[in-house]
C-alpha positions, -999 to 999 in steps of 0.1 A, spaced: 453 641 -225 455 681 -216 483 674 -191 503 658 -212 501 689 -237 505 715 -211 537 697 -202 549 698 -235 543 737 -237 561 740 -204 593 728 -215 593 752 -241 591 777 -220 628 771 -217 641 796 -242 671 775 -247 655 741 -252 632 761 -270 656 772 -295 676 740 -298 647 721 -307 635 751 -337 669 748 -350 668 706 -349 629 710 -365 648 730 -396 681 708 -401 663 678 -397 638 683 -424 662 702 -447 686 668 -443 655 642 -449 640 663 -475 609 667 -458 595 692 -481 560 695 -499 572 717 -532 593 745 -516 575 741 -485 591 722 -452 564 702 -442 562 712 -410 568 740 -385 554 724 -356 574 717 -325 547 691 -312 532 663 -324 497 653 -322 492 638 -285 466 615 -283 456 593 -254 453 556 -260 419 557 -251 411 581 -276 432 564 -304 409 533 -298 381 555 -306 395 566 -336 406 531 -350 372 516 -339 349 545 -360 371 546 -389 370 504 -396 331 508 -390 328 531 -416 355 510 -437 331 480 -436 301 501 -445 320 515 -476 331 477 -485 293 470 -486 284 499 -506 313 494 -532 299 456 -536 262 472 -542 278 499 -571 295 467 -586 262 447 -588 237 475 -597 238 497 -627 214 522 -619 230 527 -583 262 532 -598 250 558 -624 248 581 -593 282 581 -598 285 599 -629 315 578 -643 329 583 -676 326 553 -701 364 542 -696 361 550 -656 336 523 -657 349 503 -680 387 505 -655 361 501 -625 345 470 -638 377 454 -648 387 422 -624 417 437 -608 434 406 -601 436 410 -563 411 411 -534 408 447 -526 401 475 -546 419 501 -522 446 476 -503 452 514 -487 428 543 -485 426 573 -460 391 585 -441 395 623 -438 376 631 -404 372 659 -380 377 644 -344 359 671 -319 333 654 -292 326 626 -322 346 620 -350 333 630 -382 341 616 -416 341 645 -441 359 627 -474 373 591 -484 408 591 -502 406 554 -519 426 560 -549 458 575 -539 465 583 -501 493 607 -496 513 611 -466 525 579 -450 563 581 -458 567 618 -451 547 609 -417 569 582 -410 600 605 -415 587 632 -400 579 613 -365 618 605 -369 627 639 -372 600 651 -343 617 623 -317 653 634 -320 641 671 -310 657 680 -277 622 688 -262 606 656 -272 636 638 -253 632 656 -225 594 652 -223 595 613 -230 614 613 -194 577 618 -181 558 605 -208 555 570 -224 545 574 -261 546 556 -293 547 564 -330 523 549 -354 545 540 -385 527 533 -421 554 525 -446 558 487 -440 521 483 -438 521 500 -474 545 478 -486 531 446 -468 495 453 -485 511 458 -521 528 428 -517 494 409 -506 477 422 -538 509 414 -560 507 374 -545 465 374 -551 475 386 -587 498 353 -593 529 372 -585 557 346 -575 589 361 -578 596 396 -558 579 423 -580 594 452 -594 575 481 -584 569 513 -602 557 544 -584 534 563 -611 533 598 -614 538 632 -634 571 646 -633 576 674 -613 547 672 -587 553 686 -551 554 652 -539 582 635 -553 602 637 -523 578 613 -512 580 589 -539 619 589 -533 614 580 -497 590 552 -508 618 541 -532 646 541 -509 624 522 -482 614 493 -510 646 490 -521 663 487 -486 637 461 -480 650 444 -508 624 455 -536 634 467 -568 615 500 -571 619 530 -596 598 563 -602 584 567 -635 559 593 -653 531 575 -670 541 586 -709 575 567 -698 558 535 -697 552 512 -728 534 482 -732 536 458 -761 507 434 -748 525 413 -727 545 431 -703 545 471 -690 577 485 -694 599 515 -678 617 539 -701 649 517 -696 633 487 -708 625 468 -674 595 452 -669 574 465 -644 548 439 -624 536 460 -596 524 496 -599 520 518 -572 498 543 -587 497 580 -573 484 595 -601 444 601 -601 424 581 -624 406 611 -640 441 630 -647 454 595 -666 426 593 -687 421 633 -693 464 632 -704 458 605 -728 486 595 -754 514 577 -740 496 577 -704 473 547 -715 499 520 -713 493 513 -676 454 511 -687 456 488 -715 482 464 -691 457 467 -664 424 456 -680 447 425 -703 454 414 -664 491 418 -669 502 441 -643 486 446 -604 479 483 -598 480 493 -563 450 509 -556 434 497 -585 412 517 -605 385 498 -593 389 524 -560 374 552 -581 336 541 -571 342 546 -535 367 579 -539 339 598 -556 326 623 -532 292 608 -539 302 579 -519 297 595 -488 262 613 -500 251 573 -507 259 562 -474 238 588 -457 211 590 -478 179 574 -462 174 559 -494 199 533 -496 197 522 -457 181 488 -464 222 482 -479 239 482 -447 237 463 -416 219 475 -384 258 482 -364 266 501 -401 234 521 -400 247 531 -368 281 542 -373 270 557 -406 245 581 -387 270 585 -357 301 592 -380 290 604 -413 278 642 -420 245 646 -440 255 645 -474 238 648 -508 239 653 -544 231 689 -551 201 685 -576 169 697 -585 140 681 -565 131 668 -532 155 651 -504 155 644 -464 178 655 -440 175 629 -408 143 619 -418 129 654 -424 115 660 -462 130 686 -479 108 702 -509 133 719 -527 169 708 -522 183 738 -540 162 762 -523 171 749 -490 210 747 -500 207 786 -503 188 795 -472 213 776 -451 249 788 -462 261 791 -428 260 755 -421 270 741 -454 301 728 -479 301 725 -515 323 704 -529 328 690 -567 322 650 -568 356 646 -581 383 666 -572 410 665 -548 435 691 -529 406 713 -516 398 722 -553 366 736 -557 354 732 -520 332 760 -511 322 767 -470 289 785 -470 301 807 -442 329 820 -461 312 838 -487 285 860 -485 246 854 -499 252 867 -535 285 843 -536 269 816 -521 238 816 -548 263 821 -578 281 786 -563 247 767 -564 234 780 -596 272 769 -609 270 735 -591 236 724 -604 247 722 -639 281 698 -629 281 676 -604 286 689 -569 278 677 -534 266 695 -504 272 685 -469 265 698 -438 297 713 -420 308 694 -387 327 707 -358 364 715 -364 386 714 -334 410 739 -325 440 738 -299 474 762 -295 504 750 -315 536 757 -308 550 770 -344 583 777 -354 578 812 -370 609 833 -379 636 811 -357 611 815 -325 586 801 -309 548 813 -311 516 797 -296 490 799 -327 455 790 -325 452 761 -352 423 743 -367 434 702 -369 422 673 -385 424 635 -380 429 614 -412 434 573 -406 448 552 -431 436 521 -438 452 486 -448 432 462 -462 405 472 -437 423 476 -405 439 511 -392 477 516 -394 484 551 -389 468 587 -393 478 617 -415 475 653 -390 471 683 -408 469 719 -391 461 749 -407 447 779 -398 414 777 -418 387 754 -418 401 743 -450 429 718 -441 447 706 -471 486 707 -476 481 706 -516 460 737 -513 490 754 -499 477 763 -463 484 734 -443 515 719 -422 519 681 -413 524 669 -378 531 634 -367 507 616 -341 522 604 -309 502 578 -288 502 586 -250 504 555 -233 507 570 -194 537 585 -174 572 571 -163 572 586 -129 602 604 -142 614 640 -134 614 662 -168 637 686 -145 
């Protein structure tokens, strides 16, 4: 795969080709409204190029862990003591235990990973995986660049679209719920969130496929005991939920209409509120904890050992790591700052995440002390791959060393695309304001043609 990357970079050595590609990247993103808040979604002139063999490895790993997570969810539903490890509040638990009306709690989900020598998953987004419409549109932009057109003369590549898979899994959930006619979709999140451009892309896409769709703030919805309705009075039968459960419940007020309609079984919500069980960071702690190994098959245990880093809830007392006893977990965490990460159990966008090697001993000690009084997980650091990326900076192209992650989407447990983020630091998150998104192109071979 290095040969394909080098071939791409060699093309960018042509200043005229590179300049035309920079102009096209900027103009096309502006025309397509590819912005996160006020920032363009991508400043990279190259997509993530991955070989077909590497992509197959990533797919196999993600689907193996997806199966283990499904096993864990079943155990959480059946065992109140196990479920107590998640620290759900009473309403979260009530919503999670209510039957969602469809087979899957998370028809679509995203596993966030770093793919160095091995794939290592550090988080699971079970509630509201973002970036799909952005990624599809960005792939179209990247494919239109003069440099990519030249690259395609030599290399056979394919993109990994996701919007149709998202719509398909939503319609499947709707049919399982009992919907017969075409649903009326509402994409639900707060007004003014920086991802509104993606909501608009999804709305346009759904409508183009013959499915009515609107964008709604939770507070604008009403419920009369029978029907969930939008501000204009139209009935909503399928909610594409982008607002997180924790934010919805914290807000209260009129935003509880969606919860009441869901509990009464009068609307189907994707992803369901049951998704909260695995969305908690504790889900990976339960996967990797020796105490719960008997929940999983031999194949699942092997996948967990291979792909899930050591993760534990941070609390007083003993623990284990790779079969070795830890007499005092907080003391152990305090002594191994440079190889550990602390994460709040229920946050997103990098909020509250502390990378041990980025702080000094005193600050780490304070964070550990604070985390013991809240619900945090501690996780071993994993190798973060870094690559040179051609970035459009100030109208010119500069080669910059960037960290890169790899976050496959799962639709019904099957991989159907991927989110790739770049950042100068190891904390890769566009929400945190430190990242850039690039689409993925699978390189399937050479065409035999010259690129000159």
